[in-house]
Structures are given as structure tokens and as C-alpha cells.
Biopython code that builds the backbone (N, CA, C, O; Angstrom):
import numpy as np
from Bio.PDB.StructureBuilder import StructureBuilder

atoms = [
    (1, "MET", "N", (13.145, 1.095, 0.627)),
    (1, "MET", "CA", (11.895, 1.120, 1.358)),
    (1, "MET", "C", (12.130, 0.918, 2.860)),
    (1, "MET", "O", (11.511, 1.575, 3.696)),
    (2, "LEU", "N", (13.033, -0.001, 3.174)),
    (2, "LEU", "CA", (13.308, -0.246, 4.599)),
    (2, "LEU", "C", (13.744, 1.033, 5.299)),
    (2, "LEU", "O", (13.275, 1.339, 6.396)),
    (3, "LYS", "N", (14.635, 1.772, 4.669)),
    (3, "LYS", "CA", (15.138, 2.995, 5.281)),
    (3, "LYS", "C", (14.042, 4.058, 5.350)),
    (3, "LYS", "O", (13.838, 4.679, 6.394)),
    (4, "TYR", "N", (13.337, 4.266, 4.235)),
    (4, "TYR", "CA", (12.312, 5.317, 4.200)),
    (4, "TYR", "C", (11.229, 5.067, 5.246)),
    (4, "TYR", "O", (10.800, 5.998, 5.928)),
    (5, "TRP", "N", (10.784, 3.818, 5.376)),
    (5, "TRP", "CA", (9.706, 3.489, 6.315)),
    (5, "TRP", "C", (10.247, 3.066, 7.680)),
    (5, "TRP", "O", (9.500, 2.553, 8.514)),
    (6, "LYS", "N", (11.539, 3.278, 7.909)),
    (6, "LYS", "CA", (12.185, 3.018, 9.204)),
    (6, "LYS", "C", (12.008, 1.576, 9.672)),
    (6, "LYS", "O", (11.871, 1.298, 10.863)),
    (7, "GLY", "N", (12.015, 0.656, 8.679)),
    (7, "GLY", "CA", (11.960, -0.759, 9.005)),
    (7, "GLY", "C", (10.630, -1.248, 9.534)),
    (7, "GLY", "O", (10.560, -2.324, 10.127)),
    (8, "CYS", "N", (9.563, -0.471, 9.329)),
    (8, "CYS", "CA", (8.241, -0.826, 9.861)),
    (8, "CYS", "C", (7.189, -0.831, 8.757)),
    (8, "CYS", "O", (7.288, -0.090, 7.779)),
    (9, "CYS", "N", (6.198, -1.666, 8.931)),
    (9, "CYS", "CA", (5.052, -1.661, 8.034)),
    (9, "CYS", "C", (4.403, -0.274, 8.060)),
    (9, "CYS", "O", (4.177, 0.292, 9.130)),
    (10, "ALA", "N", (4.108, 0.262, 6.887)),
    (10, "ALA", "CA", (3.540, 1.602, 6.775)),
    (10, "ALA", "C", (2.126, 1.695, 7.346)),
    (10, "ALA", "O", (1.618, 2.794, 7.568)),
    (11, "ILE", "N", (1.492, 0.552, 7.584)),
    (11, "ILE", "CA", (0.133, 0.556, 8.144)),
    (11, "ILE", "C", (0.142, 0.168, 9.612)),
    (11, "ILE", "O", (-0.449, 0.860, 10.441)),
    (12, "THR", "N", (0.809, -0.934, 9.941)),
    (12, "THR", "CA", (0.714, -1.496, 11.290)),
    (12, "THR", "C", (1.881, -1.152, 12.196)),
    (12, "THR", "O", (1.805, -1.342, 13.409)),
    (13, "SER", "N", (2.963, -0.647, 11.614)),
    (13, "SER", "CA", (4.213, -0.366, 12.331)),
    (13, "SER", "C", (4.928, -1.626, 12.812)),
    (13, "SER", "O", (5.868, -1.535, 13.602)),
    (14, "ILE", "N", (4.498, -2.794, 12.350)),
    (14, "ILE", "CA", (5.195, -4.035, 12.683)),
    (14, "ILE", "C", (6.606, -3.965, 12.105)),
    (14, "ILE", "O", (6.798, -3.551, 10.961)),
    (15, "ASN", "N", (7.584, -4.370, 12.899)),
    (15, "ASN", "CA", (8.982, -4.268, 12.480)),
    (15, "ASN", "C", (9.683, -5.629, 12.433)),
    (15, "ASN", "O", (10.804, -5.777, 12.920)),
    (16, "ILE", "N", (9.014, -6.610, 11.843)),
    (16, "ILE", "CA", (9.580, -7.947, 11.685)),
    (16, "ILE", "C", (10.038, -8.064, 10.228)),
    (16, "ILE", "O", (9.216, -8.306, 9.344)),
    (17, "PRO", "N", (11.331, -7.897, 9.968)),
    (17, "PRO", "CA", (11.817, -7.858, 8.579)),
    (17, "PRO", "C", (11.395, -9.046, 7.724)),
    (17, "PRO", "O", (11.172, -8.889, 6.524)),
    (18, "ASP", "N", (11.283, -10.224, 8.315)),
    (18, "ASP", "CA", (10.952, -11.421, 7.542)),
    (18, "ASP", "C", (9.547, -11.389, 6.939)),
    (18, "ASP", "O", (9.270, -12.139, 6.003)),
    (19, "ILE", "N", (8.667, -10.548, 7.448)),
    (19, "ILE", "CA", (7.305, -10.504, 6.900)),
    (19, "ILE", "C", (7.009, -9.189, 6.185)),
    (19, "ILE", "O", (5.874, -8.957, 5.767)),
    (20, "LEU", "N", (8.005, -8.331, 6.039)),
    (20, "LEU", "CA", (7.789, -7.057, 5.356)),
    (20, "LEU", "C", (8.142, -7.168, 3.879)),
    (20, "LEU", "O", (9.090, -7.859, 3.504)),
    (21, "ARG", "N", (7.365, -6.478, 3.047)),
    (21, "ARG", "CA", (7.560, -6.486, 1.600)),
    (21, "ARG", "C", (7.604, -5.062, 1.073)),
    (21, "ARG", "O", (6.831, -4.209, 1.509)),
    (22, "ALA", "N", (8.502, -4.805, 0.140)),
    (22, "ALA", "CA", (8.501, -3.535, -0.585)),
    (22, "ALA", "C", (7.398, -3.641, -1.627)),
    (22, "ALA", "O", (7.527, -4.376, -2.606)),
    (23, "SER", "N", (6.342, -2.923, -1.417)),
    (23, "SER", "CA", (5.162, -3.023, -2.269)),
    (23, "SER", "C", (5.086, -1.809, -3.175)),
    (23, "SER", "O", (4.881, -0.690, -2.707)),
    (24, "HIS", "N", (5.250, -2.030, -4.472)),
    (24, "HIS", "CA", (5.194, -0.923, -5.421)),
    (24, "HIS", "C", (3.748, -0.508, -5.662)),
    (24, "HIS", "O", (2.866, -1.350, -5.831)),
    (25, "ILE", "N", (3.524, 0.784, -5.675)),
    (25, "ILE", "CA", (2.193, 1.306, -5.950)),
    (25, "ILE", "C", (1.870, 1.093, -7.426)),
    (25, "ILE", "O", (0.830, 0.534, -7.775)),
    (26, "LYS", "N", (2.764, 1.541, -8.269)),
    (26, "LYS", "CA", (2.678, 1.296, -9.713)),
    (26, "LYS", "C", (3.718, 0.223, -10.015)),
    (26, "LYS", "O", (4.917, 0.479, -9.905)),
    (27, "PRO", "N", (3.275, -0.975, -10.395)),
    (27, "PRO", "CA", (4.222, -2.075, -10.609)),
    (27, "PRO", "C", (5.294, -1.727, -11.636)),
    (27, "PRO", "O", (5.076, -0.932, -12.550)),
    (28, "TRP", "N", (6.453, -2.345, -11.457)),
    (28, "TRP", "CA", (7.589, -2.107, -12.361)),
    (28, "TRP", "C", (7.179, -2.259, -13.815)),
    (28, "TRP", "O", (7.557, -1.440, -14.653)),
    (29, "VAL", "N", (6.425, -3.279, -14.122)),
    (29, "VAL", "CA", (6.051, -3.551, -15.512)),
    (29, "VAL", "C", (5.259, -2.398, -16.121)),
    (29, "VAL", "O", (5.292, -2.202, -17.336)),
    (30, "ASP", "N", (4.551, -1.636, -15.297)),
    (30, "ASP", "CA", (3.727, -0.529, -15.783)),
    (30, "ASP", "C", (4.441, 0.820, -15.747)),
    (30, "ASP", "O", (3.902, 1.819, -16.222)),
    (31, "CYS", "N", (5.643, 0.853, -15.191)),
    (31, "CYS", "CA", (6.412, 2.103, -15.128)),
    (31, "CYS", "C", (7.044, 2.394, -16.485)),
    (31, "CYS", "O", (7.467, 1.485, -17.199)),
    (32, "ASP", "N", (7.098, 3.666, -16.822)),
    (32, "ASP", "CA", (7.662, 4.090, -18.098)),
    (32, "ASP", "C", (9.185, 4.150, -18.079)),
    (32, "ASP", "O", (9.825, 4.106, -19.129)),
    (33, "ASN", "N", (9.768, 4.251, -16.872)),
    (33, "ASN", "CA", (11.217, 4.431, -16.798)),
    (33, "ASN", "C", (11.745, 3.972, -15.442)),
    (33, "ASN", "O", (10.977, 3.697, -14.520)),
    (34, "ASP", "N", (13.069, 3.895, -15.340)),
    (34, "ASP", "CA", (13.694, 3.459, -14.084)),
    (34, "ASP", "C", (13.497, 4.464, -12.966)),
    (34, "ASP", "O", (13.480, 4.083, -11.796)),
    (35, "ASN", "N", (13.349, 5.741, -13.297)),
    (35, "ASN", "CA", (13.104, 6.742, -12.258)),
    (35, "ASN", "C", (11.832, 6.411, -11.483)),
    (35, "ASN", "O", (11.816, 6.506, -10.255)),
    (36, "ASP", "N", (10.769, 6.024, -12.183)),
    (36, "ASP", "CA", (9.537, 5.631, -11.499)),
    (36, "ASP", "C", (9.700, 4.293, -10.792)),
    (36, "ASP", "O", (9.202, 4.111, -9.681)),
    (37, "ARG", "N", (10.392, 3.359, -11.427)),
    (37, "ARG", "CA", (10.578, 2.034, -10.825)),
    (37, "ARG", "C", (11.320, 2.126, -9.489)),
    (37, "ARG", "O", (10.987, 1.417, -8.539)),
    (38, "LEU", "N", (12.312, 2.991, -9.423)),
    (38, "LEU", "CA", (13.167, 3.084, -8.236)),
    (38, "LEU", "C", (12.796, 4.226, -7.302)),
    (38, "LEU", "O", (13.472, 4.453, -6.299)),
    (39, "ASN", "N", (11.744, 4.933, -7.618)),
    (39, "ASN", "CA", (11.306, 6.082, -6.828)),
    (39, "ASN", "C", (10.758, 5.607, -5.478)),
    (39, "ASN", "O", (9.830, 4.800, -5.435)),
    (40, "VAL", "N", (11.321, 6.098, -4.396)),
    (40, "VAL", "CA", (10.890, 5.691, -3.055)),
    (40, "VAL", "C", (9.414, 6.038, -2.814)),
    (40, "VAL", "O", (8.758, 5.419, -1.977)),
    (41, "TYR", "N", (8.900, 7.021, -3.544)),
    (41, "TYR", "CA", (7.493, 7.411, -3.383)),
    (41, "TYR", "C", (6.546, 6.525, -4.188)),
    (41, "TYR", "O", (5.329, 6.699, -4.127)),
    (42, "ASN", "N", (7.096, 5.585, -4.934)),
    (42, "ASN", "CA", (6.288, 4.610, -5.655)),
    (42, "ASN", "C", (6.211, 3.318, -4.844)),
    (42, "ASN", "O", (6.224, 2.229, -5.419)),
    (43, "GLY", "N", (6.133, 3.420, -3.556)),
    (43, "GLY", "CA", (6.039, 2.199, -2.780)),
    (43, "GLY", "C", (5.796, 2.416, -1.306)),
    (43, "GLY", "O", (5.957, 3.507, -0.759)),
    (44, "PHE", "N", (5.402, 1.325, -0.698)),
    (44, "PHE", "CA", (5.209, 1.265, 0.752)),
    (44, "PHE", "C", (5.890, 0.009, 1.260)),
    (44, "PHE", "O", (6.032, -0.966, 0.522)),
    (45, "LEU", "N", (6.302, 0.026, 2.488)),
    (45, "LEU", "CA", (6.773, -1.180, 3.155)),
    (45, "LEU", "C", (5.564, -1.741, 3.896)),
    (45, "LEU", "O", (5.039, -1.113, 4.816)),
    (46, "LEU", "N", (5.132, -2.928, 3.486)),
    (46, "LEU", "CA", (3.906, -3.502, 4.048)),
    (46, "LEU", "C", (4.145, -4.907, 4.565)),
    (46, "LEU", "O", (4.994, -5.631, 4.046)),
    (47, "SER", "N", (3.396, -5.291, 5.590)),
    (47, "SER", "CA", (3.426, -6.681, 6.032)),
    (47, "SER", "C", (2.825, -7.524, 4.911)),
    (47, "SER", "O", (2.060, -7.023, 4.087)),
    (48, "ALA", "N", (3.175, -8.788, 4.889)),
    (48, "ALA", "CA", (2.838, -9.664, 3.758)),
    (48, "ALA", "C", (1.346, -9.669, 3.431)),
    (48, "ALA", "O", (0.976, -9.652, 2.257)),
    (49, "ASN", "N", (0.484, -9.693, 4.448)),
    (49, "ASN", "CA", (-0.948, -9.746, 4.155)),
    (49, "ASN", "C", (-1.425, -8.449, 3.493)),
    (49, "ASN", "O", (-2.220, -8.496, 2.554)),
    (50, "TYR", "N", (-0.953, -7.300, 3.969)),
    (50, "TYR", "CA", (-1.355, -6.038, 3.350)),
    (50, "TYR", "C", (-0.732, -5.880, 1.961)),
    (50, "TYR", "O", (-1.355, -5.306, 1.068)),
    (51, "ASP", "N", (0.483, -6.379, 1.773)),
    (51, "ASP", "CA", (1.111, -6.349, 0.456)),
    (51, "ASP", "C", (0.263, -7.128, -0.547)),
    (51, "ASP", "O", (0.019, -6.650, -1.654)),
    (52, "ALA", "N", (-0.182, -8.313, -0.170)),
    (52, "ALA", "CA", (-1.007, -9.133, -1.064)),
    (52, "ALA", "C", (-2.321, -8.431, -1.390)),
    (52, "ALA", "O", (-2.742, -8.416, -2.546)),
    (53, "LEU", "N", (-2.961, -7.860, -0.399)),
    (53, "LEU", "CA", (-4.224, -7.135, -0.615)),
    (53, "LEU", "C", (-4.029, -5.939, -1.539)),
    (53, "LEU", "O", (-4.852, -5.683, -2.417)),
    (54, "PHE", "N", (-2.943, -5.215, -1.336)),
    (54, "PHE", "CA", (-2.640, -4.029, -2.139)),
    (54, "PHE", "C", (-2.339, -4.421, -3.583)),
    (54, "PHE", "O", (-2.846, -3.794, -4.514)),
    (55, "ASP", "N", (-1.518, -5.454, -3.774)),
    (55, "ASP", "CA", (-1.160, -5.901, -5.117)),
    (55, "ASP", "C", (-2.371, -6.391, -5.907)),
    (55, "ASP", "O", (-2.433, -6.208, -7.123)),
    (56, "LYS", "N", (-3.317, -7.003, -5.235)),
    (56, "LYS", "CA", (-4.515, -7.541, -5.898)),
    (56, "LYS", "C", (-5.640, -6.514, -6.019)),
    (56, "LYS", "O", (-6.714, -6.830, -6.531)),
    (57, "GLY", "N", (-5.402, -5.292, -5.552)),
    (57, "GLY", "CA", (-6.414, -4.242, -5.680)),
    (57, "GLY", "C", (-7.539, -4.332, -4.665)),
    (57, "GLY", "O", (-8.596, -3.729, -4.853)),
    (58, "LEU", "N", (-7.324, -5.076, -3.594)),
    (58, "LEU", "CA", (-8.361, -5.215, -2.571)),
    (58, "LEU", "C", (-8.288, -4.126, -1.511)),
    (58, "LEU", "O", (-9.230, -3.940, -0.741)),
    (59, "ILE", "N", (-7.172, -3.409, -1.471)),
    (59, "ILE", "CA", (-7.066, -2.196, -0.663)),
    (59, "ILE", "C", (-6.311, -1.143, -1.469)),
    (59, "ILE", "O", (-5.568, -1.460, -2.398)),
    (60, "THR", "N", (-6.515, 0.086, -1.099)),
    (60, "THR", "CA", (-5.730, 1.204, -1.594)),
    (60, "THR", "C", (-5.808, 2.286, -0.529)),
    (60, "THR", "O", (-6.273, 2.027, 0.581)),
    (61, "PHE", "N", (-5.361, 3.489, -0.850)),
    (61, "PHE", "CA", (-5.350, 4.581, 0.112)),
    (61, "PHE", "C", (-5.827, 5.855, -0.558)),
    (61, "PHE", "O", (-5.570, 6.085, -1.740)),
    (62, "ASP", "N", (-6.522, 6.677, 0.208)),
    (62, "ASP", "CA", (-6.929, 7.968, -0.331)),
    (62, "ASP", "C", (-5.763, 8.947, -0.213)),
    (62, "ASP", "O", (-4.681, 8.578, 0.245)),
    (63, "ASP", "N", (-5.982, 10.174, -0.620)),
    (63, "ASP", "CA", (-4.894, 11.162, -0.641)),
    (63, "ASP", "C", (-4.429, 11.586, 0.748)),
    (63, "ASP", "O", (-3.431, 12.296, 0.873)),
    (64, "LYS", "N", (-5.132, 11.166, 1.786)),
    (64, "LYS", "CA", (-4.694, 11.452, 3.154)),
    (64, "LYS", "C", (-4.068, 10.221, 3.803)),
    (64, "LYS", "O", (-3.662, 10.258, 4.965)),
    (65, "GLY", "N", (-3.995, 9.128, 3.038)),
    (65, "GLY", "CA", (-3.385, 7.904, 3.557)),
    (65, "GLY", "C", (-4.359, 6.961, 4.233)),
    (65, "GLY", "O", (-3.953, 5.923, 4.755)),
    (66, "GLN", "N", (-5.635, 7.302, 4.232)),
    (66, "GLN", "CA", (-6.656, 6.452, 4.848)),
    (66, "GLN", "C", (-6.888, 5.217, 3.980)),
    (66, "GLN", "O", (-7.009, 5.322, 2.760)),
    (67, "ILE", "N", (-6.947, 4.056, 4.614)),
    (67, "ILE", "CA", (-7.145, 2.818, 3.870)),
    (67, "ILE", "C", (-8.549, 2.774, 3.275)),
    (67, "ILE", "O", (-9.514, 3.237, 3.883)),
    (68, "MET", "N", (-8.640, 2.212, 2.088)),
    (68, "MET", "CA", (-9.907, 1.988, 1.400)),
    (68, "MET", "C", (-9.967, 0.503, 1.066)),
    (68, "MET", "O", (-9.037, -0.039, 0.469)),
    (69, "TYR", "N", (-11.051, -0.151, 1.448)),
    (69, "TYR", "CA", (-11.216, -1.577, 1.185)),
    (69, "TYR", "C", (-12.139, -1.789, -0.005)),
    (69, "TYR", "O", (-13.119, -1.065, -0.180)),
    (70, "SER", "N", (-11.825, -2.769, -0.808)),
    (70, "SER", "CA", (-12.667, -3.138, -1.938)),
    (70, "SER", "C", (-14.002, -3.675, -1.439)),
    (70, "SER", "O", (-14.082, -4.281, -0.370)),
    (71, "SER", "N", (-15.037, -3.448, -2.219)),
    (71, "SER", "CA", (-16.352, -3.998, -1.880)),
    (71, "SER", "C", (-16.359, -5.523, -1.998)),
    (71, "SER", "O", (-17.304, -6.171, -1.549)),
    (72, "LYS", "N", (-15.322, -6.099, -2.596)),
    (72, "LYS", "CA", (-15.209, -7.561, -2.681)),
    (72, "LYS", "C", (-14.903, -8.184, -1.321)),
    (72, "LYS", "O", (-15.085, -9.388, -1.135)),
    (73, "LEU", "N", (-14.441, -7.375, -0.374)),
    (73, "LEU", "CA", (-14.152, -7.869, 0.976)),
    (73, "LEU", "C", (-15.344, -7.597, 1.882)),
    (73, "LEU", "O", (-15.859, -6.480, 1.935)),
    (74, "SER", "N", (-15.768, -8.616, 2.581)),
    (74, "SER", "CA", (-16.854, -8.431, 3.552)),
    (74, "SER", "C", (-16.287, -7.846, 4.844)),
    (74, "SER", "O", (-15.079, -7.869, 5.079)),
    (75, "GLU", "N", (-17.168, -7.334, 5.653)),
    (75, "GLU", "CA", (-16.750, -6.798, 6.961)),
    (75, "GLU", "C", (-16.057, -7.877, 7.787)),
    (75, "GLU", "O", (-15.054, -7.605, 8.448)),
    (76, "SER", "N", (-16.584, -9.097, 7.752)),
    (76, "SER", "CA", (-15.956, -10.173, 8.549)),
    (76, "SER", "C", (-14.575, -10.539, 7.987)),
    (76, "SER", "O", (-13.670, -10.864, 8.756)),
    (77, "GLN", "N", (-14.401, -10.492, 6.671)),
    (77, "GLN", "CA", (-13.081, -10.753, 6.093)),
    (77, "GLN", "C", (-12.099, -9.660, 6.501)),
    (77, "GLN", "O", (-10.950, -9.947, 6.836)),
    (78, "ILE", "N", (-12.543, -8.426, 6.472)),
    (78, "ILE", "CA", (-11.680, -7.312, 6.888)),
    (78, "ILE", "C", (-11.262, -7.496, 8.343)),
    (78, "ILE", "O", (-10.083, -7.365, 8.671)),
    (79, "ARG", "N", (-12.219, -7.797, 9.215)),
    (79, "ARG", "CA", (-11.898, -8.022, 10.634)),
    (79, "ARG", "C", (-10.968, -9.215, 10.796)),
    (79, "ARG", "O", (-10.041, -9.172, 11.606)),
    (80, "GLY", "N", (-11.205, -10.286, 10.031)),
    (80, "GLY", "CA", (-10.380, -11.489, 10.103)),
    (80, "GLY", "C", (-8.931, -11.225, 9.711)),
    (80, "GLY", "O", (-8.018, -11.906, 10.178)),
    (81, "LEU", "N", (-8.730, -10.236, 8.852)),
    (81, "LEU", "CA", (-7.380, -9.843, 8.442)),
    (81, "LEU", "C", (-6.742, -8.852, 9.415)),
    (81, "LEU", "O", (-5.604, -8.423, 9.226)),
    (82, "GLY", "N", (-7.493, -8.499, 10.456)),
    (82, "GLY", "CA", (-6.980, -7.537, 11.426)),
    (82, "GLY", "C", (-7.158, -6.103, 10.964)),
    (82, "GLY", "O", (-6.529, -5.189, 11.498)),
    (83, "GLY", "N", (-8.001, -5.910, 9.989)),
    (83, "GLY", "CA", (-8.218, -4.571, 9.446)),
    (83, "GLY", "C", (-9.425, -3.886, 10.038)),
    (83, "GLY", "O", (-10.287, -4.513, 10.653)),
    (84, "ASP", "N", (-9.465, -2.601, 9.841)),
    (84, "ASP", "CA", (-10.646, -1.815, 10.169)),
    (84, "ASP", "C", (-10.622, -0.548, 9.336)),
    (84, "ASP", "O", (-9.596, -0.193, 8.756)),
    (85, "LYS", "N", (-11.738, 0.120, 9.283)),
    (85, "LYS", "CA", (-11.890, 1.303, 8.425)),
    (85, "LYS", "C", (-11.042, 2.486, 8.898)),
    (85, "LYS", "O", (-10.870, 3.451, 8.153)),
    (86, "ASN", "N", (-10.515, 2.431, 10.107)),
    (86, "ASN", "CA", (-9.733, 3.538, 10.657)),
    (86, "ASN", "C", (-8.230, 3.413, 10.403)),
    (86, "ASN", "O", (-7.470, 4.312, 10.762)),
    (87, "LYS", "N", (-7.799, 2.327, 9.798)),
    (87, "LYS", "CA", (-6.369, 2.161, 9.531)),
    (87, "LYS", "C", (-5.919, 3.182, 8.493)),
    (87, "LYS", "O", (-6.673, 3.557, 7.596)),
    (88, "ALA", "N", (-4.680, 3.617, 8.637)),
    (88, "ALA", "CA", (-4.119, 4.598, 7.699)),
    (88, "ALA", "C", (-2.606, 4.400, 7.648)),
    (88, "ALA", "O", (-2.010, 3.753, 8.509)),
    (89, "LEU", "N", (-2.012, 4.976, 6.615)),
    (89, "LEU", "CA", (-0.557, 4.966, 6.506)),
    (89, "LEU", "C", (0.049, 5.777, 7.643)),
    (89, "LEU", "O", (-0.548, 6.752, 8.102)),
    (90, "SER", "N", (1.215, 5.383, 8.090)),
    (90, "SER", "CA", (1.918, 6.118, 9.150)),
    (90, "SER", "C", (2.130, 7.570, 8.748)),
    (90, "SER", "O", (1.995, 8.477, 9.569)),
    (91, "TRP", "N", (2.460, 7.782, 7.488)),
    (91, "TRP", "CA", (2.576, 9.130, 6.917)),
    (91, "TRP", "C", (2.454, 9.015, 5.410)),
    (91, "TRP", "O", (2.576, 7.930, 4.840)),
    (92, "ILE", "N", (2.214, 10.128, 4.788)),
    (92, "ILE", "CA", (2.121, 10.171, 3.334)),
    (92, "ILE", "C", (2.710, 11.488, 2.861)),
    (92, "ILE", "O", (2.526, 12.528, 3.494)),
    (93, "ASP", "N", (3.408, 11.434, 1.757)),
    (93, "ASP", "CA", (4.024, 12.620, 1.166)),
    (93, "ASP", "C", (3.271, 12.955, -0.109)),
    (93, "ASP", "O", (2.727, 12.060, -0.756)),
    (94, "LYS", "N", (3.229, 14.207, -0.475)),
    (94, "LYS", "CA", (2.517, 14.596, -1.700)),
    (94, "LYS", "C", (3.089, 13.894, -2.934)),
    (94, "LYS", "O", (2.400, 13.762, -3.946)),
    (95, "GLN", "N", (4.337, 13.447, -2.856)),
    (95, "GLN", "CA", (4.944, 12.749, -3.987)),
    (95, "GLN", "C", (4.403, 11.325, -4.172)),
    (95, "GLN", "O", (4.597, 10.720, -5.227)),
    (96, "HIS", "N", (3.725, 10.792, -3.150)),
    (96, "HIS", "CA", (3.045, 9.501, -3.285)),
    (96, "HIS", "C", (1.767, 9.638, -4.124)),
    (96, "HIS", "O", (1.332, 8.677, -4.758)),
    (97, "LEU", "N", (1.177, 10.822, -4.122)),
    (97, "LEU", "CA", (-0.178, 11.008, -4.658)),
    (97, "LEU", "C", (-0.341, 10.624, -6.129)),
    (97, "LEU", "O", (-1.322, 9.953, -6.450)),
    (98, "PRO", "N", (0.554, 11.003, -7.041)),
    (98, "PRO", "CA", (0.343, 10.575, -8.434)),
    (98, "PRO", "C", (0.346, 9.049, -8.589)),
    (98, "PRO", "O", (-0.410, 8.499, -9.389)),
    (99, "PHE", "N", (1.193, 8.380, -7.826)),
    (99, "PHE", "CA", (1.233, 6.921, -7.882)),
    (99, "PHE", "C", (-0.054, 6.327, -7.299)),
    (99, "PHE", "O", (-0.604, 5.371, -7.845)),
    (100, "LEU", "N", (-0.524, 6.895, -6.196)),
    (100, "LEU", "CA", (-1.768, 6.403, -5.606)),
    (100, "LEU", "C", (-2.959, 6.640, -6.522)),
    (100, "LEU", "O", (-3.843, 5.791, -6.629)),
    (101, "GLU", "N", (-2.984, 7.776, -7.175)),
    (101, "GLU", "CA", (-4.069, 8.047, -8.129)),
    (101, "GLU", "C", (-4.069, 6.969, -9.224)),
    (101, "GLU", "O", (-5.125, 6.465, -9.609)),
    (102, "TRP", "N", (-2.884, 6.626, -9.715)),
    (102, "TRP", "CA", (-2.762, 5.567, -10.714)),
    (102, "TRP", "C", (-3.297, 4.246, -10.147)),
    (102, "TRP", "O", (-4.064, 3.552, -10.814)),
    (103, "HIS", "N", (-2.894, 3.900, -8.918)),
    (103, "HIS", "CA", (-3.324, 2.640, -8.294)),
    (103, "HIS", "C", (-4.836, 2.590, -8.143)),
    (103, "HIS", "O", (-5.458, 1.571, -8.442)),
    (104, "ARG", "N", (-5.426, 3.679, -7.683)),
    (104, "ARG", "CA", (-6.891, 3.706, -7.512)),
    (104, "ARG", "C", (-7.609, 3.543, -8.845)),
    (104, "ARG", "O", (-8.668, 2.919, -8.903)),
    (105, "GLY", "N", (-7.042, 4.101, -9.924)),
    (105, "GLY", "CA", (-7.684, 4.033, -11.229)),
    (105, "GLY", "C", (-7.431, 2.750, -11.997)),
    (105, "GLY", "O", (-8.265, 2.341, -12.805)),
    (106, "LYS", "N", (-6.295, 2.105, -11.761)),
    (106, "LYS", "CA", (-5.897, 0.950, -12.586)),
    (106, "LYS", "C", (-5.896, -0.395, -11.852)),
    (106, "LYS", "O", (-6.022, -1.441, -12.489)),
    (107, "VAL", "N", (-5.756, -0.382, -10.530)),
    (107, "VAL", "CA", (-5.601, -1.634, -9.796)),
    (107, "VAL", "C", (-6.748, -1.869, -8.816)),
    (107, "VAL", "O", (-7.266, -2.982, -8.724)),
    (108, "PHE", "N", (-7.139, -0.851, -8.100)),
    (108, "PHE", "CA", (-8.130, -0.987, -7.035)),
    (108, "PHE", "C", (-9.480, -1.444, -7.591)),
    (108, "PHE", "O", (-9.968, -0.918, -8.591)),
    (109, "ILE", "N", (-10.061, -2.422, -6.928)),
    (109, "ILE", "CA", (-11.385, -2.936, -7.283)),
    (109, "ILE", "C", (-12.378, -2.316, -6.310)),
    (109, "ILE", "O", (-12.441, -2.694, -5.140)),
    (110, "GLU", "N", (-13.146, -1.365, -6.806)),
    (110, "GLU", "CA", (-14.106, -0.693, -5.903)),
    (110, "GLU", "C", (-15.167, -1.635, -5.488)),
    (110, "GLU", "O", (-16.064, -1.261, -4.733)),
]
sb = StructureBuilder()
sb.init_structure("model")
sb.init_model(0)
sb.init_chain("A")
sb.init_seg("    ")
for serial, (resi, resn, name, xyz) in enumerate(atoms, 1):
    if name == "N":
        sb.init_residue(resn, " ", resi, " ")
    sb.init_atom(name, np.array(xyz, "f"), 0.0, 1.0, " ", f" {name:<3s}", serial, name[0])
structure = sb.get_structure()
């Protein structure tokens, strides 16, 4: 993940290694095989706060990489986390899409 995302958070571009996490879109436990578990397209490099939000289903991304916030988060909570509706992934590849579709259907809390 570090190499693929060039050592930066996929959302904020922060490049502080101590706060970056390899965040799996489809968790290892839910993957059918090691190919999915180790697939670089089954993950993002995220800062710790975004990793936690993503893992708990409080954020996800649409097929263009635009961030989607759960309705469980208020506008003030989103702002307090440094978020806004215009945040997006630095880039997205079509190979991320099946994993993101899974995340939106199984993890994301609308």
C-alpha cells in the first residue's frame, strides 16, 4: 500500500508514516482467497482517523472516488474530523470498484 499510494494518505495526501494505515476495503476475514487479501486494489492507505471511519462503515467512496459519509455522522462531526463533502480519493482504478461495491453493500451505514 505504501508504494502504490506513494507513501501518502489516499484522501488527504498526508505523508506521515506513523499515522498511515493500510485499510482493506474487503477485510481479510471476508476474502475468499489470498489473491483478494493481498490485492493492492483491495485497499487504501489512509490516515488513522479515516481508516477508523472506513472500517466502521461511517465513510465509503462512490465509483468516482468521491467520499460518502454515513447519515450517522452530523455535519458538525464531519467538520470536526476535518472532512467535507468535496473530499475524494487521490485516484481510483477500475479494479478498486468491485471491492468498493462490496464495501458499500456490506459495511457502509447509509
